[in-house]
C-alpha positions in Angstrom: 117.1 14.3 131.3 116.3 15.4 127.6 118.3 17.2 126.0 117.0 20.7 124.6 117.9 22.5 121.8 118.5 25.9 122.5 120.2 27.1 118.8 116.2 29.2 118.2 116.0 30.9 121.2 116.6 35.2 121.8 119.1 36.2 124.6 118.5 39.3 126.6 121.0 41.0 128.4 120.3 41.9 131.7 119.8 45.5 132.4 122.3 45.5 135.1 125.0 44.1 132.6 127.7 47.2 131.7 130.0 47.0 128.8 133.1 47.0 130.6 133.0 43.5 130.6 132.1 43.4 134.0 129.3 40.6 135.2 127.1 39.8 131.7 123.8 37.6 132.8 121.9 36.6 129.2 118.4 35.4 129.7 116.1 33.0 127.4 112.5 33.7 127.3 109.8 31.4 125.5 110.2 28.0 126.6 107.7 26.6 128.7 109.3 24.6 131.2 112.9 26.1 131.5 114.5 29.2 131.5 118.3 29.3 130.1 121.0 31.2 131.7 123.8 32.1 130.6 127.5 33.9 131.1 127.1 36.4 127.9 131.0 36.7 128.3 131.2 32.9 127.5 128.3 32.0 125.9 130.3 28.5 124.1 130.1 27.1 128.4 126.4 26.8 127.7 123.3 27.2 130.1 122.2 26.6 133.1 118.6 25.5 133.2 116.3 26.5 136.0 112.6 25.4 136.5 110.4 28.2 135.3 108.6 28.4 139.0 112.2 28.8 140.5 113.0 31.3 138.0 110.2 33.4 139.0 110.2 32.8 143.0 114.1 34.3 142.5 113.4 37.2 140.6 110.6 37.8 142.7 112.6 37.7 145.7 115.4 39.7 144.3 112.9 42.7 143.7 111.6 42.3 147.4 115.2 42.6 148.6 115.4 46.1 146.4 118.2 44.3 143.9 115.5 45.2 141.1 
C-alpha cells in the first residue's frame, strides 16, 4: 500500500463530539478514494483510512438506524 500524505487535509470534528474530552472523531474530506478518520484527542497517533464507498455505506447505515 502506498503512503498517503495527510499533511494538507482539513480535519472536521464530528458534531457529536463534545468539549469535555469525550468521544471526539475527526474526518478529512477531499481525497478521491479514501476517507481518513482520527481521534481528535490524539492526532499524532495517525488516522485510519477507509475506502470512500465503504465509509459512505457506513454513514448511510448509521443514519438509517437513527444514529444521525
